[in-house]
All heavy atoms as an XYZ file, in Angstrom:
764
protein
N      -2.892     -9.575      9.360
C      -3.816     -8.960      8.429
C      -4.814     -9.966      7.870
O      -5.829     -9.574      7.319
C      -3.060     -8.279      7.293
C      -2.260     -7.097      7.757
C      -0.876     -7.133      7.766
C      -2.886     -5.947      8.199
C      -0.134     -6.039      8.187
C      -2.160     -4.846      8.630
C      -0.784     -4.902      8.624
N      -4.525    -11.222      7.985
C      -5.424    -12.242      7.457
C      -6.667    -12.425      8.324
O      -7.688    -12.855      7.835
C      -4.683    -13.569      7.336
S      -3.401    -13.548      6.089
N      -6.582    -12.092      9.574
C      -7.697    -12.364     10.481
C      -8.804    -11.311     10.442
O      -9.902    -11.565     10.912
C      -7.185    -12.529     11.906
C      -6.748    -11.246     12.554
C      -6.406    -11.470     14.034
N      -6.136    -10.207     14.662
C      -4.958     -9.793     15.044
N      -3.917    -10.565     14.873
N      -4.802     -8.619     15.616
N      -8.545    -10.140      9.880
C      -9.549     -9.082      9.851
C     -10.643     -9.404      8.839
O     -10.371     -9.888      7.747
C      -8.913     -7.732      9.520
C      -7.888     -7.302     10.527
C      -6.545     -7.178     10.174
C      -8.258     -7.033     11.844
C      -5.599     -6.794     11.108
C      -7.310     -6.648     12.782
C      -5.989     -6.528     12.409
O      -5.063     -6.155     13.337
N     -11.893     -9.104      9.214
C     -13.014     -9.343      8.301
C     -12.950     -8.427      7.085
O     -13.319     -8.827      5.986
C     -14.342     -9.143      9.038
C     -14.612    -10.210     10.065
C     -15.946     -9.977     10.735
C     -16.169    -11.039     11.800
N     -17.461    -10.866     12.472
N     -12.496     -7.193      7.301
C     -12.344     -6.237      6.205
C     -10.958     -5.603      6.317
O     -10.570     -5.140      7.393
C     -13.414     -5.123      6.258
C     -13.180     -4.098      5.150
C     -14.816     -5.704      6.162
N     -10.230     -5.597      5.233
C      -8.918     -4.963      5.162
C      -8.983     -3.898      4.084
O      -9.410     -4.178      2.950
C      -7.832     -5.988      4.828
C      -6.419     -5.452      4.670
C      -5.901     -4.883      5.984
C      -5.494     -6.551      4.169
N      -8.604     -2.674      4.419
C      -8.594     -1.580      3.459
C      -7.148     -1.220      3.135
O      -6.367     -0.912      4.026
C      -9.342     -0.342      4.000
C     -10.786     -0.710      4.314
C      -9.268      0.811      3.003
C     -11.556      0.365      5.042
N      -6.824     -1.284      1.866
C      -5.483     -0.951      1.389
C      -5.630      0.294      0.523
O      -6.226      0.248     -0.546
C      -4.876     -2.121      0.591
C      -4.832     -3.378      1.472
C      -3.502     -1.745      0.052
C      -4.544     -4.649      0.724
N      -5.107      1.400      1.007
C      -5.283      2.687      0.344
C      -4.047      3.054     -0.473
O      -2.916      2.856     -0.027
C      -5.551      3.758      1.403
C      -5.995      5.085      0.817
O      -6.619      5.089     -0.256
O      -5.718      6.122      1.440
N      -4.277      3.580     -1.652
C      -3.216      4.092     -2.536
C      -2.260      3.009     -3.022
O      -1.048      3.215     -3.096
C      -2.411      5.198     -1.842
C      -3.201      6.452     -1.555
C      -3.521      7.277     -2.789
O      -2.932      7.049     -3.846
O      -4.376      8.153     -2.679
N      -2.798      1.844     -3.380
C      -1.953      0.804     -3.963
C      -1.340      1.338     -5.256
O      -2.037      1.920     -6.082
C      -2.776     -0.452     -4.261
C      -1.986     -1.611     -4.846
C      -1.050     -2.184     -3.787
C      -2.909     -2.685     -5.358
N      -0.076      1.167     -5.411
C       0.598      1.623     -6.615
C       1.246      2.977     -6.488
O       1.889      3.449     -7.419
N       1.089      3.590     -5.337
C       1.744      4.884     -5.122
C       3.254      4.724     -5.263
O       3.928      5.588     -5.797
C       1.371      5.435     -3.752
C       1.998      6.767     -3.436
C       1.600      7.922     -4.095
C       3.005      6.866     -2.480
C       2.184      9.151     -3.812
C       3.585      8.085     -2.191
C       3.173      9.215     -2.859
O       3.746     10.422     -2.584
N       3.746      3.590     -4.772
C       5.157      3.248     -4.945
C       5.248      1.834     -5.495
O       4.427      0.975     -5.157
C       5.902      3.316     -3.612
C       5.978      4.700     -3.041
C       6.754      4.726     -1.727
O       6.831      3.741     -1.015
N       7.324      5.868     -1.423
N       6.243      1.580     -6.322
C       6.461      0.233     -6.838
C       6.916     -0.672     -5.703
O       7.543     -0.223     -4.744
C       7.522      0.245     -7.937
C       7.053      0.900     -9.198
C       8.109      0.818    -10.270
C       7.603      1.467    -11.540
N       8.573      1.381    -12.621
N       6.603     -1.951     -5.828
C       7.024     -2.936     -4.829
C       8.224     -3.705     -5.352
O       8.294     -4.007     -6.542
C       5.894     -3.924     -4.547
C       4.729     -3.341     -3.834
S       3.599     -4.664     -3.364
C       2.242     -3.698     -2.747
N       9.136     -4.023     -4.446
C      10.214     -4.915     -4.841
C       9.650     -6.338     -4.904
O       8.516     -6.591     -4.503
C      11.412     -4.809     -3.896
C      11.085     -5.163     -2.456
O      10.274     -6.088     -2.223
O      11.645     -4.521     -1.553
N      10.421     -7.275     -5.390
C       9.947     -8.640     -5.609
C       9.480     -9.286     -4.309
O       8.427     -9.932     -4.267
C      11.041     -9.493     -6.292
C      10.614    -10.942     -6.408
C      11.360     -8.928     -7.672
N      10.225     -9.118     -3.235
C       9.841     -9.718     -1.956
C       8.528     -9.135     -1.443
O       7.654     -9.870     -0.973
C      10.939     -9.527     -0.908
C      12.169    -10.357     -1.196
O      12.055    -11.390     -1.890
O      13.264     -9.974     -0.734
N       8.363     -7.830     -1.537
C       7.118     -7.185     -1.091
C       5.938     -7.641     -1.941
O       4.847     -7.890     -1.427
C       7.247     -5.664     -1.156
O       8.246     -5.216     -0.274
N       6.154     -7.746     -3.241
C       5.085     -8.200     -4.145
C       4.664     -9.624     -3.803
O       3.472     -9.941     -3.780
C       5.545     -8.102     -5.589
N       5.625    -10.480     -3.504
C       5.306    -11.857     -3.117
C       4.547    -11.907     -1.795
O       3.585    -12.672     -1.658
C       6.574    -12.708     -3.036
C       7.086    -13.100     -4.404
O       6.316    -13.447     -5.289
N       8.387    -13.021     -4.589
N       4.957    -11.109     -0.842
C       4.234    -11.052      0.441
C       2.813    -10.539      0.248
O       1.859    -11.063      0.841
C       4.975    -10.165      1.439
C       6.254    -10.735      2.029
C       6.995     -9.666      2.843
C       5.943    -11.940      2.903
N       2.648     -9.522     -0.591
C       1.319     -8.985     -0.859
C       0.440    -10.039     -1.530
O      -0.723    -10.222     -1.171
C       1.419     -7.728     -1.720
C       0.104     -7.041     -1.908
C      -0.451     -6.290     -0.888
C      -0.586     -7.154     -3.104
C      -1.679     -5.665     -1.049
C      -1.804     -6.526     -3.275
C      -2.351     -5.783     -2.247
N       0.994    -10.752     -2.498
C       0.240    -11.819     -3.152
C      -0.195    -12.871     -2.132
O      -1.344    -13.326     -2.143
C       1.061    -12.475     -4.263
C       0.382    -13.689     -4.825
C      -0.625    -13.543     -5.767
C       0.714    -14.951     -4.391
C      -1.283    -14.657     -6.275
C       0.062    -16.070     -4.887
C      -0.934    -15.920     -5.829
N       0.714    -13.266     -1.253
C       0.377    -14.274     -0.243
C      -0.743    -13.791      0.671
O      -1.626    -14.570      1.049
C       1.607    -14.667      0.578
C       2.554    -15.538     -0.214
O       2.129    -16.309     -1.071
N       3.841    -15.416      0.041
N      -0.709    -12.521      1.032
C      -1.779    -11.953      1.857
C      -3.116    -12.052      1.136
O      -4.109    -12.524      1.697
C      -1.463    -10.488      2.198
C      -2.587     -9.704      2.869
C      -2.884    -10.266      4.252
C      -2.226     -8.233      2.933
N      -3.159    -11.615     -0.107
C      -4.401    -11.653     -0.883
C      -4.854    -13.099     -1.094
O      -6.048    -13.414     -0.980
C      -4.240    -10.910     -2.226
C      -3.940     -9.423     -1.984
C      -5.468    -11.089     -3.103
C      -4.969     -8.669     -1.156
N      -3.933    -13.985     -1.379
C      -4.279    -15.398     -1.587
C      -4.877    -16.011     -0.327
O      -5.843    -16.783     -0.405
C      -3.045    -16.175     -2.037
N      -4.346    -15.671      0.836
C      -4.876    -16.213      2.091
C      -6.251    -15.647      2.425
O      -7.070    -16.309      3.045
C      -3.904    -15.952      3.235
C      -2.673    -16.826      3.166
C      -1.729    -16.561      4.300
C      -0.506    -17.447      4.170
N       0.473    -17.221      5.232
N      -6.507    -14.412      2.010
C      -7.803    -13.783      2.268
C      -8.847    -14.163      1.219
O     -10.042    -13.995      1.431
C      -7.643    -12.255      2.293
C      -6.783    -11.756      3.446
C      -6.657    -10.248      3.436
N      -7.970     -9.607      3.529
C      -8.656     -9.460      4.661
N      -8.156     -9.894      5.795
N      -9.840     -8.866      4.646
N      -8.414    -14.684      0.091
C      -9.277    -14.991     -1.048
C     -10.449    -15.879     -0.636
O     -10.262    -16.931     -0.030
C      -8.446    -15.658     -2.140
C      -9.218    -16.112     -3.357
C      -9.924    -15.208     -4.129
C      -9.221    -17.444     -3.721
C     -10.625    -15.623     -5.259
C      -9.908    -17.871     -4.840
C     -10.610    -16.958     -5.592
O     -11.306    -17.370     -6.697
N     -11.648    -15.432     -0.934
C     -12.913    -16.110     -0.656
C     -13.174    -16.324      0.835
O     -14.033    -17.123      1.199
C     -13.012    -17.436     -1.422
C     -13.097    -17.234     -2.922
C     -13.452    -18.475     -3.694
O     -12.966    -19.570     -3.330
O     -14.214    -18.346     -4.660
N     -12.448    -15.622      1.703
C     -12.648    -15.752      3.144
C     -12.988    -14.424      3.794
O     -13.719    -14.387      4.782
C     -11.396    -16.326      3.806
C     -11.060    -17.720      3.365
C      -9.775    -18.179      3.992
C      -9.392    -19.525      3.409
N      -7.984    -19.736      3.324
N     -12.423    -13.341      3.298
C     -12.565    -12.021      3.910
C     -12.678    -10.968      2.823
O     -12.312    -11.198      1.680
C     -11.351    -11.692      4.783
O     -11.008    -12.756      5.614
N     -13.147     -9.798      3.220
C     -13.286     -8.684      2.275
C     -12.039     -7.819      2.280
O     -11.462     -7.554      3.330
C     -14.490     -7.829      2.646
O     -15.675     -8.579      2.552
N     -11.651     -7.389      1.087
C     -10.513     -6.494      0.936
C     -10.936     -5.340      0.034
O     -11.485     -5.564     -1.041
C      -9.311     -7.226      0.307
O      -8.999     -8.379      1.100
C      -8.094     -6.322      0.222
N     -10.695     -4.135      0.493
C     -10.984     -2.936     -0.285
C      -9.652     -2.316     -0.677
O      -8.792     -2.100      0.177
C     -11.821     -1.932      0.536
C     -13.158     -2.554      0.917
C     -12.004     -0.627     -0.226
C     -13.956     -1.736      1.920
N      -9.501     -2.037     -1.957
C      -8.256     -1.447     -2.452
C      -8.589     -0.164     -3.190
O      -9.481     -0.141     -4.032
C      -7.517     -2.417     -3.388
C      -7.098     -3.675     -2.615
C      -6.307     -1.743     -4.028
C      -6.459     -4.738     -3.459
N      -7.865      0.901     -2.862
C      -7.977      2.137     -3.636
C      -6.666      2.322     -4.398
O      -5.589      1.984     -3.910
C      -8.238      3.377     -2.764
O      -7.082      3.649     -1.970
C      -9.445      3.171     -1.866
N      -6.793      2.830     -5.614
C      -5.619      3.057     -6.447
C      -5.963      4.050     -7.546
O      -7.122      4.177     -7.931
C      -5.114      1.734     -7.078
O      -3.939      1.984     -7.831
C      -6.160      1.084     -7.959
N      -4.971      4.728     -8.028
C      -5.128      5.587     -9.194
C      -4.619      4.901    -10.451
O      -4.650      5.482    -11.531
C      -4.364      6.905     -8.995
C      -5.033      7.796     -7.982
O      -6.245      7.761     -7.824
N      -4.250      8.596     -7.288
N      -4.138      3.670    -10.303
C      -3.550      2.939    -11.429
C      -4.564      1.986    -12.046
O      -5.183      1.193    -11.337
C      -2.348      2.123    -10.954
O      -1.358      2.969    -10.418
N      -4.710      2.023    -13.374
C      -5.587      1.043    -14.027
C      -4.964     -0.351    -13.932
O      -3.750     -0.495    -13.780
C      -5.654      1.533    -15.469
C      -4.421      2.329    -15.668
C      -4.082      2.928    -14.333
N      -5.799     -1.376    -14.038
C      -5.291     -2.752    -13.943
C      -4.195     -3.025    -14.959
O      -3.274     -3.792    -14.686
C      -6.429     -3.757    -14.117
C      -7.482     -3.664    -13.040
C      -8.814     -3.546    -13.380
C      -7.144     -3.690    -11.706
C      -9.794     -3.466    -12.396
C      -8.106     -3.599    -10.710
C      -9.438     -3.490    -11.060
N      -4.263     -2.385    -16.100
C      -3.256     -2.603    -17.141
C      -1.867     -2.146    -16.713
O      -0.869     -2.554    -17.316
C      -3.666     -1.885    -18.433
O      -3.753     -0.482    -18.214
N      -1.771     -1.318    -15.684
C      -0.472     -0.815    -15.200
C       0.016     -1.540    -13.947
O       1.089     -1.231    -13.429
C      -0.555      0.685    -14.902
C      -0.922      1.530    -16.098
C       0.195      1.553    -17.104
C      -0.163      2.471    -18.259
N       0.824      2.435    -19.307
N      -0.762     -2.507    -13.447
C      -0.372     -3.171    -12.205
C       0.920     -3.981    -12.334
O       1.633     -4.145    -11.360
C      -1.512     -4.032    -11.684
C      -2.556     -3.240    -10.951
C      -2.944     -1.952    -11.193
C      -3.350     -3.683     -9.858
N      -3.925     -1.570    -10.322
C      -4.200     -2.609     -9.491
C      -3.426     -4.871     -9.157
C      -5.107     -2.712     -8.444
C      -4.339     -4.975     -8.115
C      -5.165     -3.909     -7.764
N       1.220     -4.482    -13.500
C       2.481     -5.220    -13.676
C       3.672     -4.304    -13.409
O       4.722     -4.759    -12.947
C       2.566     -5.825    -15.069
N       3.520     -3.009    -13.672
C       4.581     -2.046    -13.360
C       4.753     -1.891    -11.851
O       5.861     -1.687    -11.362
C       4.270     -0.673    -13.970
C       4.232     -0.699    -15.486
O       4.825     -1.614    -16.097
O       3.586      0.202    -16.064
N       3.666     -1.973    -11.120
C       3.712     -1.827     -9.655
C       4.404     -3.026     -9.026
O       5.279     -2.886     -8.173
C       2.287     -1.684     -9.075
C       1.613     -0.416     -9.601
C       2.316     -1.706     -7.547
C       0.114     -0.366     -9.345
N       3.987     -4.234     -9.461
C       4.499     -5.457     -8.839
C       5.741     -5.999     -9.531
O       6.390     -6.895     -9.006
C       3.392     -6.519     -8.808
C       2.234     -6.103     -7.951
C       1.058     -5.647     -8.514
C       2.325     -6.132     -6.572
C      -0.017     -5.245     -7.737
C       1.263     -5.733     -5.779
C       0.094     -5.288     -6.360
N       6.068     -5.469    -10.695
C       7.286     -5.798    -11.437
C       7.399     -7.277    -11.793
O       8.503     -7.790    -11.991
C       8.517     -5.322    -10.656
C       8.466     -3.829    -10.381
C       9.704     -3.315     -9.708
O      10.806     -3.634    -10.135
N       9.534     -2.516     -8.671
N       6.257     -7.947    -11.846
C       6.237     -9.367    -12.186
C       4.889     -9.695    -12.824
O       3.882     -9.821    -12.126
C       6.458    -10.207    -10.929
C       6.397    -11.690    -11.139
C       7.379    -12.191    -12.185
O       8.573    -11.872    -12.095
O       6.934    -12.896    -13.105
N       4.849     -9.829    -14.146
C       3.575    -10.028    -14.845
C       2.803    -11.283    -14.423
O       1.584    -11.243    -14.299
C       3.977    -10.110    -16.319
C       5.300     -9.432    -16.400
C       5.962     -9.660    -15.080
N       3.491    -12.393    -14.198
C       2.793    -13.633    -13.817
C       2.145    -13.468    -12.447
O       0.981    -13.831    -12.250
C       3.772    -14.836    -13.839
C       3.107    -16.087    -13.298
C       4.286    -15.066    -15.247
N       2.876    -12.908    -11.498
C       2.329    -12.650    -10.169
C       1.156    -11.681    -10.261
O       0.123    -11.882     -9.616
C       3.416    -12.081     -9.251
C       2.985    -11.744     -7.837
C       4.059    -12.157     -6.857
C       2.697    -10.270     -7.684
N       1.281    -10.656    -11.072
C       0.222     -9.663    -11.226
C      -1.046    -10.306    -11.771
O      -2.151    -10.040    -11.267
C       0.677     -8.517    -12.147
O       1.866     -7.932    -11.610
C      -0.398     -7.455    -12.277
N      -0.912    -11.163    -12.761
C      -2.085    -11.848    -13.314
C      -2.756    -12.734    -12.278
O      -3.991    -12.757    -12.175
C      -1.709    -12.676    -14.545
C      -1.423    -11.807    -15.744
O      -1.896    -10.684    -15.825
N      -0.661    -12.330    -16.686
N      -1.971    -13.460    -11.499
C      -2.531    -14.322    -10.453
C      -3.217    -13.485     -9.371
O      -4.281    -13.856     -8.865
C      -1.428    -15.191     -9.851
N      -2.615    -12.369     -9.030
C      -3.192    -11.468     -8.035
C      -4.522    -10.897     -8.523
O      -5.532    -10.929     -7.812
C      -2.200    -10.340     -7.734
C      -2.645     -9.258     -6.780
C      -2.877     -9.832     -5.389
C      -1.620     -8.148     -6.727
N      -4.536    -10.379     -9.745
C      -5.768     -9.819    -10.310
C      -6.849    -10.884    -10.455
O      -8.037    -10.605    -10.246
C      -5.483     -9.148    -11.649
C      -4.782     -7.802    -11.557
C      -4.330     -7.334    -12.932
C      -5.676     -6.765    -10.903
N      -6.465    -12.099    -10.778
C      -7.415    -13.197    -10.884
C      -8.167    -13.386     -9.561
O      -9.389    -13.512     -9.539
C      -6.681    -14.477    -11.276
C      -7.618    -15.630    -11.500
O      -8.509    -15.506    -12.361
O      -7.471    -16.664    -10.810
N      -7.447    -13.359     -8.461
C      -8.069    -13.537     -7.144
C      -8.879    -12.310     -6.725
O      -9.956    -12.428     -6.172
C      -6.996    -13.859     -6.108
C      -6.517    -15.287     -6.215
C      -5.141    -15.483     -5.598
N      -4.695    -16.856     -5.723
C      -4.184    -17.392     -6.828
N      -4.071    -16.662     -7.925
N      -3.796    -18.648     -6.862
N      -8.328    -11.138     -6.984
C      -9.019     -9.913     -6.568
C     -10.299     -9.666     -7.366
O     -11.313     -9.230     -6.816
C      -8.094     -8.703     -6.721
C      -7.000     -8.553     -5.681
C      -6.072     -7.409     -6.065
C      -7.601     -8.317     -4.298
N     -10.277     -9.927     -8.642
C     -11.406     -9.586     -9.502
C     -12.487    -10.660     -9.561
O     -13.593    -10.392    -10.044
C     -10.910     -9.272    -10.914
C      -9.979     -8.059    -11.022
C      -9.441     -7.927    -12.442
C     -10.698     -6.794    -10.592
N     -12.204    -11.845     -9.042
C     -13.140    -12.961     -9.144
C     -14.509    -12.638     -8.534
O     -15.537    -12.869     -9.156
C     -12.541    -14.209     -8.499
C     -13.416    -15.405     -8.621
N     -13.508    -16.344     -7.639
C     -14.246    -15.824     -9.614
C     -14.351    -17.291     -8.007
N     -14.810    -16.999     -9.214
N     -14.564    -12.112     -7.347
C     -15.839    -11.812     -6.683
C     -15.964    -10.331     -6.351
O     -16.599     -9.968     -5.372
C     -15.957    -12.593     -5.373
C     -15.999    -14.073     -5.543
N     -17.030    -14.721     -6.184
C     -15.133    -15.039     -5.154
C     -16.803    -16.016     -6.169
N     -15.661    -16.241     -5.559
N     -15.374     -9.469     -7.128
C     -15.299     -8.070     -6.718
C     -16.326     -7.183     -7.401
O     -16.953     -7.564     -8.379
C     -13.905     -7.509     -6.974
S     -13.661     -6.924     -8.643
N     -16.452     -6.012     -6.857
C     -17.176     -4.916     -7.497
C     -16.161     -3.808     -7.711
O     -15.526     -3.357     -6.755
C     -18.296     -4.399     -6.601
O     -19.264     -5.393     -6.385
N     -15.987     -3.399     -8.952
C     -15.059     -2.317     -9.270
C     -15.861     -1.030     -9.349
O     -16.868     -0.954    -10.050
C     -14.335     -2.573    -10.609
C     -13.457     -1.387    -10.981
C     -13.515     -3.851    -10.535
N     -15.423     -0.046     -8.602
C     -16.055      1.271     -8.632
C     -15.030      2.234     -9.202
O     -14.010      2.507     -8.576
C     -16.493      1.709     -7.225
C     -17.490      0.695     -6.659
C     -17.084      3.110     -7.263
C     -17.813      0.883     -5.194
N     -15.294      2.722    -10.390
C     -14.382      3.637    -11.065
C     -14.884      5.062    -10.849
O     -15.997      5.394    -11.274
C     -14.311      3.296    -12.555
C     -13.221      4.050    -13.258
O     -12.384      4.691    -12.645
N     -13.230      3.972    -14.570
N     -14.098      5.856    -10.190
C     -14.478      7.235     -9.894
C     -13.639      8.163    -10.754
O     -12.416      8.174    -10.658
C     -14.281      7.548     -8.396
C     -15.131      6.601     -7.561
C     -14.621      9.003     -8.110
C     -14.863      6.682     -6.067
N     -14.302      8.934    -11.580
C     -13.621      9.915    -12.413
C     -14.065     11.303    -11.987
O     -15.178     11.482    -11.505
C     -13.972      9.717    -13.893
C     -13.384      8.445    -14.437
O     -12.225      8.154    -14.219
N     -14.184      7.673    -15.130
N     -13.217     12.262    -12.168
C     -13.585     13.632    -11.851
C     -12.499     14.327    -11.067
O     -11.412     13.786    -10.848
N     -12.805     15.526    -10.625
C     -11.802     16.295     -9.883
C     -11.498     15.666     -8.528
O     -12.314     14.938     -7.970
C     -12.452     17.676     -9.723
C     -13.907     17.456     -9.928
C     -14.050     16.251    -10.811
N     -10.343     15.971     -8.026
C      -9.896     15.436     -6.746
C     -10.775     15.914     -5.604
O     -11.033     17.112     -5.459
C      -8.456     15.875     -6.477
O      -8.082     15.563     -5.156
N     -11.236     14.976     -4.791
C     -12.020     15.325     -3.613
C     -11.167     16.124     -2.621
O     -11.639     17.046     -1.987
C     -12.558     14.058     -2.944
C     -13.305     14.341     -1.672
C     -14.608     14.829     -1.711
C     -12.705     14.155     -0.429
C     -15.301     15.104     -0.545
C     -13.391     14.434      0.740
C     -14.684     14.906      0.679
O     -15.361     15.180      1.836
N      -9.903     15.758     -2.504
C      -9.022     16.422     -1.542
C      -8.755     17.881     -1.914
O      -8.492     18.701     -1.058
C      -7.709     15.668     -1.425
C      -7.871     14.313     -0.775
C      -6.521     13.613     -0.666
N      -6.678     12.305     -0.089
C      -6.482     11.170     -0.742
N      -6.109     11.186     -2.008
N      -6.636     10.017     -0.149
N      -8.814     18.168     -3.196
C      -8.516     19.525     -3.655
C      -9.758     20.376     -3.913
O      -9.644     21.547     -4.243
C      -7.687     19.477     -4.935
C      -6.279     18.912     -4.801
C      -5.593     18.887     -6.152
C      -5.467     19.710     -3.810
N     -10.947     19.803     -3.733
C     -12.163     20.512     -4.130
C     -12.308     21.867     -3.456
O     -12.736     22.824     -4.083
C     -13.402     19.657     -3.876
C     -13.753     19.458     -2.411
C     -15.029     18.644     -2.281
C     -15.368     18.354     -0.864
N     -15.728     19.462     -0.028
N     -11.957     21.974     -2.177
C     -12.094     23.245     -1.473
C     -10.971     24.222     -1.812
O     -11.111     25.419     -1.613
C     -12.134     23.017      0.034
C     -13.374     22.244      0.457
O     -14.416     22.366     -0.227
O     -13.302     21.503      1.456
N      -9.873     23.712     -2.320
C      -8.729     24.559     -2.619
C      -8.722     25.054     -4.064
O      -8.018     26.013     -4.378
C      -7.430     23.808     -2.325
C      -7.309     23.337     -0.893
C      -7.441     24.456      0.123
O      -6.947     25.557     -0.095
N      -8.123     24.194      1.222
N      -9.490     24.423     -4.924
C      -9.482     24.794     -6.333
C      -9.904     26.249     -6.546
O      -9.401     26.918     -7.434
C     -10.390     23.858     -7.141
C      -9.819     22.453     -7.277
S      -8.161     22.384     -7.978
C      -8.507     22.872     -9.656
N     -10.803     26.755     -5.701
C     -11.229     28.147     -5.859
C     -10.064     29.111     -5.666
O      -9.988     30.130     -6.331
C     -12.371     28.472     -4.887
C     -11.946     28.426     -3.430
C     -13.109     28.724     -2.479
O     -14.134     29.185     -2.923
N     -12.909     28.442     -1.214
N      -9.164     28.780     -4.776
C      -8.006     29.643     -4.530
C      -6.979     29.547     -5.661
O      -6.218     30.482     -5.890
C      -7.359     29.306     -3.196
C      -8.272     29.502     -2.025
C      -8.680     28.411     -1.261
C      -8.755     30.756     -1.693
C      -9.531     28.582     -0.188
C      -9.609     30.935     -0.608
C     -10.008     29.852      0.137
N      -6.967     28.427     -6.339
C      -6.020     28.231     -7.416
C      -6.486     28.894     -8.706
O      -5.684     29.175     -9.577
C      -5.796     26.731     -7.637
C      -5.179     26.049     -6.423
S      -5.175     24.261     -6.549
C      -3.811     24.005     -7.644
N      -7.799     29.135     -8.820
C      -8.331     29.701    -10.056
C      -8.804     31.155     -9.932
O      -9.007     31.804    -10.933
C      -9.498     28.846    -10.565
O     -10.509     28.790     -9.564
C      -9.036     27.437    -10.907
N      -8.982     31.631     -8.710
C      -9.459     33.001     -8.530
C      -8.344     34.001     -8.858
O      -7.176     33.753     -8.616
C      -9.900     33.238     -7.076
C     -11.229     32.650     -6.751
C     -11.638     32.960     -5.315
O     -10.862     33.574     -4.560
O     -12.745     32.564     -4.949
N      -8.757     35.127     -9.386
C      -7.815     36.229     -9.607
C      -7.846     37.124     -8.369
O      -8.836     37.778     -8.105
C      -8.198     37.035    -10.849
C      -8.050     36.231    -12.112
O      -7.155     35.367    -12.149
O      -8.819     36.474    -13.059
N      -6.802     37.093     -7.599
C      -6.731     37.909     -6.360
C      -5.925     39.150     -6.593
O      -4.953     39.256     -7.143
C      -6.156     37.112     -5.204
C      -7.121     36.002     -4.777
O      -8.289     35.995     -5.159
N      -6.621     35.093     -3.992
């Protein structure tokens, strides 16, 4: 995963990571830091990332590397995946 110019990690935080997984993830990000692009999607605010990685010091170091040269795009609003289905959920049939 370190050799790719762009790595996309979708739904970070959907499940908590155990300590070994969190350490491996940190090592991946650290190796890619300032060398390659990484795109991460998540529904979790940065303030909740310590819950995902279960290690506050590791989380701070990870966020330090990720946020240093990043652009954060915060998308609020209804779910894109559900947009076509919402009419069926709200219509009176």
